[in-house]
C-alpha positions as CSV (number, residue, x, y, z in Angstrom):
1,G,-15.7,-97.7,116.7
2,N,-15.3,-98.9,120.2
3,W,-12.9,-98.5,123.0
4,R,-10.6,-101.2,124.2
5,L,-8.3,-101.3,127.2
6,L,-4.9,-102.9,126.6
7,L,-2.8,-103.8,129.6
8,S,0.7,-105.2,129.6
9,N,3.4,-106.3,131.9
10,P,6.7,-107.8,130.7
11,G,6.8,-110.0,133.7
12,W,3.5,-111.8,132.9
13,H,3.4,-115.3,131.4
14,L,-0.2,-115.5,130.3
15,P,-1.6,-118.4,128.4
16,D,-2.4,-117.2,124.9
17,S,-6.1,-116.5,124.3
18,H,-7.0,-117.3,127.9
19,R,-10.2,-115.6,129.0
20,Y,-10.3,-114.0,132.5
21,D,-13.6,-113.2,134.1
22,M,-12.6,-110.3,136.3
23,A,-13.8,-107.8,138.8
24,A,-12.6,-104.3,137.8
25,L,-12.5,-101.9,140.8
26,V,-11.8,-98.3,139.9
27,D,-11.1,-96.2,143.0
28,F,-13.9,-96.9,145.4
29,Y,-16.8,-97.4,142.9
30,P,-18.6,-100.7,143.0
31,P,-16.7,-103.3,141.0
32,L,-17.7,-104.1,137.4
33,R,-17.7,-107.6,135.9
34,V,-15.5,-107.6,132.8
35,V,-13.9,-110.2,130.5
36,A,-10.2,-109.8,129.7
37,V,-8.5,-111.9,127.0
38,A,-4.8,-112.6,126.9
39,K,-3.7,-111.3,123.5
40,S,-0.1,-112.4,124.2
41,Q,2.0,-113.7,127.1
42,T,2.4,-110.2,128.3
43,G,-0.9,-108.4,127.2
44,L,-4.5,-108.4,128.2
45,E,-7.4,-106.8,126.3
46,I,-10.8,-105.7,127.7
47,A,-13.1,-104.8,124.8
48,D,-16.2,-102.7,124.5
49,L,-15.6,-100.4,127.4
50,D,-18.6,-98.3,126.6
51,Q,-20.9,-101.3,127.0
52,I,-19.7,-102.0,130.5
53,S,-19.5,-98.4,131.8
54,L,-15.8,-98.8,132.5
55,L,-14.7,-96.0,130.1
56,G,-16.2,-93.3,132.3
57,L,-14.6,-94.7,135.4
58,I,-11.2,-94.8,133.8
59,E,-11.6,-91.2,132.6
60,N,-12.3,-90.0,136.1
61,G,-10.5,-92.6,138.3
62,H,-7.1,-92.7,139.8
63,T,-6.4,-96.5,140.0
64,I,-7.9,-99.7,138.7
65,N,-7.6,-103.1,140.4
66,L,-8.3,-106.2,138.3
67,N,-8.9,-109.5,140.0
68,S,-9.6,-113.0,138.7
69,D,-8.7,-116.5,139.8
70,G,-4.9,-116.4,140.1
71,F,-4.6,-112.9,138.7
72,E,-4.5,-109.6,140.6
73,E,-3.0,-106.4,139.3
74,K,-3.3,-102.7,140.1
75,F,-2.7,-99.9,137.6
76,D,-2.4,-96.1,137.8
77,L,-5.0,-94.4,135.4
78,E,-3.5,-90.9,135.2
79,G,-2.0,-91.4,131.7
80,S,-5.0,-93.3,130.4
81,A,-7.5,-90.6,131.4
82,K,-5.3,-88.0,129.6
83,A,-5.1,-90.1,126.5
84,I,-8.9,-90.7,126.4
85,E,-9.5,-86.9,126.8
86,R,-7.1,-86.2,123.9
87,V,-8.8,-88.7,121.6
88,R,-12.3,-87.4,122.5
89,N,-11.2,-83.8,121.7
90,C,-10.0,-85.0,118.2
91,I,-13.3,-86.7,117.2
92,P,-16.2,-84.4,116.5
93,G,-19.3,-85.3,118.5
């Protein structure tokens, strides 16, 4: 399997299937280039987190800022880190 990050905000009005080339900044680490795709008007998905080194930053970080042309959001990662830890503890190896 692979990890995916799903972000949502009921106030968003995203164009369906729109692709966002983003800079993901977790805490004060150097930004990573990621691609997010609008899965609905209120939801974004970033796929294959292991491939872009974002999963480890999310596990250990406190906040993530996502920036793209016309899009800027900041999220708290506390709940995400705890969820990743619980999933990792359920899966052997």
